[in-house]
GUBA-825580 format. One line per 3 residues: number of its first residue (from 1); their letters; for each residue x, y, z of C-alpha. Coordinates in nm, 2 decimals, decimal comma. Example, Ala and Ser with C-alpha at 12.3 -4.5 7.8 and 13.67 -1.06 7.14 Angstrom:
1) as) 1,23 -0,45 0,78 | 1,37 -0,11 0,71
END
This chain:
1) mgl) 0,01 0,07 0,00 | 0,07 0,38 -0,06 | -0,08 0,70 -0,05
4) sdg) -0,06 0,70 -0,46 | -0,32 0,36 -0,40 | -0,52 0,67 -0,27
7) atv) -0,54 0,88 -0,62 | -0,78 0,75 -0,91 | -0,72 0,87 -1,31
10) eaa) -0,99 1,17 -1,25 | -0,76 1,32 -0,99 | -0,60 1,66 -1,09
13) lrv) -0,46 1,87 -0,93 | -0,55 2,22 -0,83 | -0,31 2,52 -0,76
16) gea) -0,51 2,82 -0,65 | -0,76 2,87 -0,90 | -0,61 2,59 -1,17
19) rvp) -0,70 2,28 -1,21 | -0,37 2,11 -1,39 | -0,50 1,79 -1,51
22) iig) -0,24 1,57 -1,64 | -0,27 1,29 -1,87 | 0,11 1,14 -1,92
25) sar) 0,34 1,34 -1,80 | 0,40 1,71 -1,64 | 0,64 1,94 -1,74
28) vyv) 0,71 2,19 -1,40 | 0,95 2,47 -1,43 | 1,10 2,65 -1,15
31) cgi) 1,24 2,93 -1,08 | 1,61 2,91 -0,91 | 1,89 3,06 -0,73
34) tpy) 2,12 3,32 -0,81 | 2,41 3,20 -0,73 | 2,60 3,50 -0,55
37) dtt) 2,53 3,38 -0,24 | 2,42 3,08 -0,04 | 2,07 2,96 0,03
40) hlg) 1,85 3,16 0,22 | 1,48 3,04 0,39 | 1,30 3,29 0,16
43) haa) 1,45 3,06 -0,14 | 1,41 2,74 0,08 | 1,04 2,77 0,11
46) tfv) 0,97 2,80 -0,26 | 1,19 2,55 -0,38 | 1,01 2,37 -0,08
49) wtd) 0,66 2,35 -0,22 | 0,75 2,34 -0,60 | 0,91 1,98 -0,47
52) laa) 0,58 1,90 -0,32 | 0,42 1,99 -0,54 | 0,58 1,76 -0,82
55) rvl) 0,53 1,54 -0,52 | 0,13 1,61 -0,54 | 0,11 1,53 -0,91
58) hlt) 0,36 1,23 -0,94 | 0,00 1,10 -0,74 | -0,21 1,23 -1,03
61) gah) -0,01 0,90 -1,20 | 0,20 1,14 -1,43 | 0,54 1,13 -1,53
64) vdv) 0,69 1,41 -1,30 | 0,96 1,60 -1,52 | 1,09 1,91 -1,36
67) crn) 1,34 2,17 -1,44 | 1,49 2,39 -1,16 | 1,76 2,68 -1,38
70) vtd) 2,03 2,80 -1,22 | 2,15 3,22 -1,35 | 2,48 3,19 -1,36
73) vdd) 2,51 3,55 -1,59 | 2,32 3,78 -1,39 | 2,45 4,17 -1,27
76) hll) 2,43 4,08 -0,92 | 2,66 3,79 -0,98 | 2,86 3,98 -1,20
79) aea) 2,85 4,29 -0,94 | 2,98 4,07 -0,62 | 3,30 3,89 -0,79
82) rsr) 3,40 4,20 -0,86 | 3,37 4,29 -0,45 | 3,54 4,01 -0,36
85) gvp) 3,82 3,95 -0,61 | 3,71 3,66 -0,77 | 3,62 3,52 -1,10
88) wrs) 3,20 3,48 -1,20 | 3,25 3,18 -1,36 | 3,42 3,08 -1,04
91) lat) 3,21 3,23 -0,74 | 2,93 3,08 -0,98 | 3,02 2,75 -0,90
94) qqt) 3,12 2,73 -0,55 | 2,78 2,93 -0,43 | 2,59 2,64 -0,71
97) yrf) 2,72 2,40 -0,49 | 2,66 2,54 -0,20 | 2,29 2,56 -0,29
100) erd) 2,27 2,18 -0,40 | 2,43 2,06 -0,06 | 2,19 2,23 0,13
103) asd) 1,89 2,13 -0,12 | 1,98 1,78 -0,08 | 1,99 1,83 0,31
106) lgl) 1,65 1,94 0,35 | 1,54 1,69 0,10 | 1,49 1,81 -0,23
109) vrp) 1,43 1,61 -0,47 | 1,67 1,64 -0,76 | 1,47 1,83 -1,11
112) afe) 1,55 1,59 -1,42 | 1,69 1,97 -1,59 | 1,93 2,17 -1,42
115) prs) 1,94 2,46 -1,70 | 2,21 2,76 -1,69 | 2,23 3,02 -1,84
118) ydy) 2,54 3,05 -1,96 | 2,51 2,75 -2,15 | 2,20 2,89 -2,29
121) vdd) 2,29 3,23 -2,44 | 2,20 3,14 -2,77 | 1,89 3,03 -2,81
124) via) 1,85 3,40 -2,62 | 1,98 3,51 -2,92 | 1,74 3,29 -3,12
127) lal) 1,49 3,45 -2,94 | 1,57 3,79 -3,00 | 1,60 3,69 -3,34
130) gll) 1,27 3,54 -3,35 | 1,07 3,82 -3,19 | 1,26 4,09 -3,41
133) aqg) 1,12 3,95 -3,72 | 0,79 3,92 -3,54 | 0,76 4,27 -3,49
136) say) 0,76 4,17 -3,09 | 1,11 4,29 -2,99 | 1,32 4,59 -3,19
139) erd) 1,74 4,66 -3,17 | 1,90 5,01 -3,03 | 2,25 5,06 -3,01
142) gsv) 2,39 4,71 -2,99 | 2,05 4,58 -2,66 | 1,77 4,42 -2,82
145) lfh) 1,43 4,51 -2,64 | 1,08 4,38 -2,60 | 0,81 4,57 -2,65
148) geh) 0,61 4,51 -2,27 | 0,38 4,81 -2,29 | 0,10 4,52 -2,29
151) vce) 0,25 4,30 -2,01 | 0,10 4,53 -1,70 | -0,24 4,48 -1,81
154) iag) -0,20 4,11 -1,83 | -0,08 4,12 -1,47 | -0,34 4,35 -1,36
157) ldp) -0,09 4,67 -1,26 | -0,15 5,02 -1,38 | 0,13 5,15 -1,63
160) sea) 0,25 5,34 -1,34 | 0,27 5,14 -1,12 | 0,41 4,84 -1,35
163) vil) 0,72 5,12 -1,41 | 0,76 5,18 -1,06 | 0,85 4,76 -1,07
166) lne) 1,03 4,77 -1,31 | 1,30 5,01 -1,16 | 1,28 4,82 -0,90
169) dsa) 1,44 4,54 -1,14 | 1,81 4,44 -0,98 | 1,81 4,31 -1,38
172) rhd) 1,78 4,56 -1,48 | 1,99 4,87 -1,27 | 2,26 4,87 -1,50
175) vrm) 2,11 4,88 -1,84 | 2,10 5,31 -1,97 | 1,75 5,20 -2,00
178) dev) 1,61 5,58 -2,02 | 1,88 5,62 -2,36 | 1,76 5,30 -2,55
181) ven) 1,39 5,23 -2,46 | 1,04 5,34 -2,67 | 0,83 5,29 -2,37
184) pld) 0,90 5,24 -2,00 | 0,81 4,95 -1,98 | 0,98 4,78 -2,23
187) vvi) 1,20 4,49 -2,13 | 1,64 4,39 -2,26 | 1,64 4,03 -2,47
190) wqr) 2,00 4,10 -2,49 | 2,22 4,35 -2,35 | 2,49 4,55 -2,55
193) ssg) 2,78 4,49 -2,31 | 3,01 4,78 -2,11 | 3,32 4,70 -2,18
196) dep) 3,43 4,54 -1,87 | 3,19 4,25 -1,86 | 3,12 3,94 -1,97
199) awp) 2,99 3,95 -2,33 | 2,89 3,72 -2,64 | 2,95 3,80 -2,97
202) spw) 2,58 3,84 -3,11 | 2,38 4,00 -3,50 | 2,38 4,36 -3,26
205) geg) 2,78 4,34 -3,16 | 2,90 4,24 -2,79 | 2,67 4,19 -2,48
208) rpg) 2,47 3,95 -2,29 | 2,11 3,78 -2,19 | 1,85 3,99 -2,06
211) wha) 1,73 3,84 -1,68 | 1,38 3,74 -1,83 | 1,51 3,68 -2,20
214) eca) 1,74 3,44 -1,98 | 1,40 3,20 -1,86 | 1,19 3,18 -2,14
217) ama) 1,50 3,09 -2,35 | 1,51 2,81 -2,09 | 1,15 2,70 -2,05
220) lst) 1,18 2,67 -2,43 | 1,45 2,47 -2,52 | 1,38 2,24 -2,26
223) fgp) 0,98 2,18 -2,24 | 0,86 2,41 -2,59 | 0,57 2,65 -2,62
226) tvd) 0,44 2,56 -2,27 | 0,45 2,46 -1,89 | 0,19 2,25 -1,68
229) lhg) 0,28 2,40 -1,35 | 0,54 2,67 -1,34 | 0,67 2,84 -1,01
232) gga) 0,89 3,04 -0,91 | 0,87 3,32 -0,52 | 0,59 3,57 -0,45
235) dlr) 0,85 3,83 -0,56 | 0,86 3,71 -0,94 | 0,55 3,75 -1,01
238) fph) 0,57 4,11 -1,17 | 0,79 4,23 -1,36 | 1,06 3,86 -1,42
241) hay) 0,76 3,61 -1,50 | 0,54 3,80 -1,69 | 0,79 3,93 -1,89
244) eaa) 0,88 3,59 -1,87 | 0,59 3,42 -2,04 | 0,48 3,70 -2,28
247) mae) 0,83 3,67 -2,45 | 0,79 3,34 -2,45 | 0,37 3,35 -2,60
250) aft) 0,51 3,61 -2,84 | 0,73 3,40 -3,01 | 0,53 3,05 -3,02
253) gva) 0,24 3,21 -3,11 | 0,06 2,98 -2,78 | -0,07 3,01 -2,49
256) pfa) -0,09 3,03 -2,19 | 0,28 3,00 -2,17 | 0,19 2,85 -1,81
259) rsw) -0,16 2,65 -1,78 | -0,11 2,74 -1,37 | 0,10 2,94 -1,13
262) mhv) 0,26 2,90 -0,76 | 0,39 3,21 -0,66 | 0,48 3,12 -0,27
265) gtv) 0,46 3,33 -0,04 | 0,73 3,57 0,06 | 0,95 3,46 0,40
268) mir) 1,02 3,81 0,58 | 1,23 3,86 0,97 | 1,14 4,15 1,18
271) gqk) 0,87 4,26 0,93 | 1,08 4,31 0,61 | 1,15 4,04 0,32
274) mak) 1,39 3,79 0,36 | 1,60 3,87 0,04 | 1,98 3,87 0,00
277) stg) 1,95 4,21 -0,12 | 1,92 4,40 0,16 | 2,11 4,18 0,39
280) nlv) 1,81 4,09 0,58 | 1,91 3,70 0,62 | 1,84 3,33 0,82
283) lvh) 2,06 3,12 0,56 | 1,93 2,78 0,57 | 2,30 2,63 0,60
286) dll) 2,30 2,80 0,89 | 1,99 2,70 1,06 | 2,05 2,22 0,99
289) qrw) 2,37 2,35 1,24 | 2,09 2,39 1,51 | 1,84 2,23 1,40
292) paa) 1,64 1,89 1,25 | 1,63 1,94 0,82 | 1,31 1,83 0,87
295) air) 1,21 2,06 1,16 | 1,28 2,35 0,87 | 1,06 2,17 0,62
298) yli) 0,81 2,10 0,88 | 0,83 2,48 0,92 | 0,72 2,54 0,56
301) lsr) 0,46 2,30 0,51 | 0,27 2,40 0,80 | 0,11 2,66 0,64
304) pwr) -0,08 2,82 0,29 | 0,18 2,78 -0,03 | 0,05 3,15 -0,06
307) aaw) 0,01 3,32 0,19 | 0,32 3,56 0,35 | 0,46 3,44 0,71
310) efd) 0,67 3,62 0,94 | 0,97 3,31 1,08 | 1,10 3,33 1,39
313) ent) 1,31 3,04 1,52 | 1,19 2,98 1,83 | 0,90 2,83 1,60
316) lee) 1,18 2,52 1,48 | 1,16 2,41 1,92 | 0,74 2,37 1,84
319) ata) 0,82 2,19 1,47 | 1,06 1,94 1,65 | 0,80 1,91 1,93
322) hld) 0,52 1,82 1,66 | 0,73 1,61 1,46 | 0,84 1,36 1,72
325) dmw) 0,43 1,36 1,86 | 0,38 1,25 1,52 | 0,61 1,00 1,48
328) rsa) 0,44 0,84 1,81 | 0,11 0,85 1,62 | 0,27 0,69 1,40
331) tap) 0,32 0,38 1,64 | -0,10 0,34 1,74 | -0,23 0,00 1,53
334) ves) -0,55 0,27 1,46 | -0,66 0,32 1,10 | -0,97 0,42 0,97
337) ega) -1,13 0,30 0,62 | -1,06 0,56 0,37 | -0,77 0,74 0,52
340) rrk) -0,58 0,74 0,19 | -0,82 0,84 -0,03 | -0,89 1,18 0,22
343) vva) -0,51 1,23 0,28 | -0,51 1,21 -0,15 | -0,77 1,50 -0,18
346) all) -0,67 1,73 0,09 | -0,27 1,72 -0,09 | -0,44 1,76 -0,45
349) ddl) -0,68 2,02 -0,32 | -0,44 2,30 -0,31 | -0,11 2,17 -0,12
352) dvp) -0,36 2,13 0,19 | -0,09 1,97 0,38 | -0,23 2,00 0,75
355) asl) -0,59 1,91 0,65 | -0,41 1,61 0,50 | -0,22 1,57 0,87
358) ata) -0,48 1,63 1,03 | -0,64 1,30 0,84 | -0,31 1,09 0,85
361) rea) -0,24 1,09 1,26 | -0,64 1,04 1,28 | -0,60 0,71 1,15
364) ggq) -0,22 0,74 1,28 | -0,02 0,35 1,20 | 0,11 0,26 0,85
367) vlt) -0,12 0,59 0,69 | 0,10 0,82 0,93 | 0,42 0,72 0,83
370) evi) 0,36 0,70 0,43 | 0,22 1,05 0,50 | 0,56 1,17 0,69
373) dfl) 0,76 1,02 0,41 | 0,62 1,17 0,16 | 0,57 1,49 0,32
376) glr) 0,96 1,50 0,30 | 1,01 1,45 0,67 | 1,20 1,19 0,74
379) dtt) 1,46 1,12 0,45 | 1,56 1,18 0,04 | 1,27 0,93 -0,08
382) twy) 1,27 0,99 -0,48 | 0,92 1,03 -0,54 | 0,91 1,11 -0,90
END
C-alpha cells in the first residue's frame, strides 16, 4: 500500500484557481537561484513547496519532469564577484555547489533538468531574432528590447505602478534604459556590453542576455511552448514571470505559456522581506547546524503555500516537537477506512498539508508513516 493507492484516474491537482489535469507527463518549471550567495530560508520555502507540488502531481499517475534553472549570468553575480575579487564563473560554481548541498539536506528531489544561463546564450539570441522578426522587439545601440506596454495590463497592474516595479528590478540596474527604450515598459532581451563585463558575440555586437529572456529561453528549450506548472517566489510575479511568459507567448504564438502558476508566499524577518539584496537573511546552512532538516521543511509546509509569513527561530522548536509527536502517533495501530483517499484529496486540493496531516494523524499507523515520508519529513526518498 502507499498514498498513490488513494488516487484515481480523474484526480487533478488544483493550484490556486487553476485545475491542472494531466495525462502522461507533467512539466514543472521552477525559477532557481542566482548563485552569488548561499541559500536563505525564502529560497527554501519556494523550492520545498514546488518539490511537494511535483510529488503530488506524481500521485495523479503522471510522469513528472522538473526543470529548475540557475541564473549564472546576472548583474548581481558580476557585482559580487568584483567585490570579492574572484572570477565570476568560479563564484557561480562555488555557490551553486553550496545550494545543491542545502537542497539535498532539505530533501528536495533533484530535478530532471538544471539548465544554466551560461549554456543558453545562443538560445537567447535565437529568441531575440524571432521576436525581432515578429515585430515584438526592436534593436537600439547594440541592445534588443521587448515591446512591453501590454504586459502590465495582462498582469493587472496600472502602467505607472508597473514602471516603478520595473525600475526596482535588479536585473536592469546596469542598463541606461532612458537612453534606449521606446516605452518605459520595454525590457531587455539582449543587453549591449559595457566593456568590463562578460560578453558574447551577437548580430548586434558584443553583449549578454537579459534576465527575463534567460528564463524564457531555458524553459522553451527544455519543455517547448508551454509548461503545466511554473513556480517561483511571490516577488517574481512581476516583472520577471510576466515578461518571461509574454516573451515566450510572442515567440511561439502559443498561450498560455504556463497552465498554472505557483507564487510562493514571501518569508519575512523583523517585518521585512528576506532578501540577499538587503542582507536581511536567515541562511539554511546555519539553521541546519542547529535544527533537523525535517523540522525546517515541516515549518515551511505547515501553512498555506501562498501566504507570507514571519520567521521566528523559536517556531523550529515547536516544529521539532510536532514531528516527535507525529512519530509517536505513527506507532498506534489504528487506521480509518478511506484515510489514504482523504489525504490525497487534501493534497490535490491546493496542497492542503495541514488537512492531510490532520487526517493522517487521526488514522495513525501506516497511513501517518506514509504521509510523513511522502512530505519529506524523514528522509530524501525519491518520488518522481
